[in-house]
C-alpha positions in Angstrom: 116.8 102.8 112.3 116.0 100.8 109.1 112.9 99.3 110.7 111.6 102.7 111.8 112.1 104.1 108.3 110.4 101.1 106.7 107.4 101.4 109.0 107.1 105.2 108.6 107.5 105.3 104.9 106.1 101.8 103.9 103.8 103.3 101.3 106.5 105.4 99.6 109.5 102.9 99.6 109.7 100.8 96.5 113.0 99.1 97.6 115.4 99.3 100.5 119.0 98.2 100.4 121.3 97.8 103.4 125.0 97.6 102.6 127.4 96.5 105.4 130.5 98.6 105.6 133.5 99.3 107.8 135.1 102.3 109.4 132.1 103.7 111.2 130.3 104.6 108.0 126.5 105.1 108.1 125.0 106.8 105.1 121.4 107.3 103.9 120.9 107.9 100.2 117.6 108.2 98.3 117.7 107.8 94.5 121.5 108.3 94.6 121.3 111.5 96.6 123.2 111.5 100.0 120.7 112.4 102.7 122.8 111.8 105.8 126.5 110.8 106.4 127.7 109.9 109.8 131.3 110.4 108.6 130.5 114.0 107.6 128.4 114.8 110.7 130.5 112.9 113.2 127.6 111.2 114.8 124.8 108.7 114.3 121.5 110.4 113.4 118.4 110.5 115.6 115.3 109.3 113.8 113.5 112.6 114.5 116.2 114.4 112.4 116.4 111.8 109.7 112.7 111.5 109.2 112.1 115.0 107.6 115.2 114.6 105.4 113.8 111.4 104.0 110.2 112.7 103.8 111.1 115.7 101.7 112.8 113.5 99.1 110.1 110.9 98.7 
């Protein structure tokens, strides 16, 4: 997923930080705003649903 985001938004991303975690957590934040939370949604996101969420915040 990280690679797809980097390829899709390479012109808009100034930095990209991956933080390993435990407990099934997978969260995407942009400038401190939570865009997607696997813990909240109960599932891993598909790129097609994550892409527009990222796009509208860049």
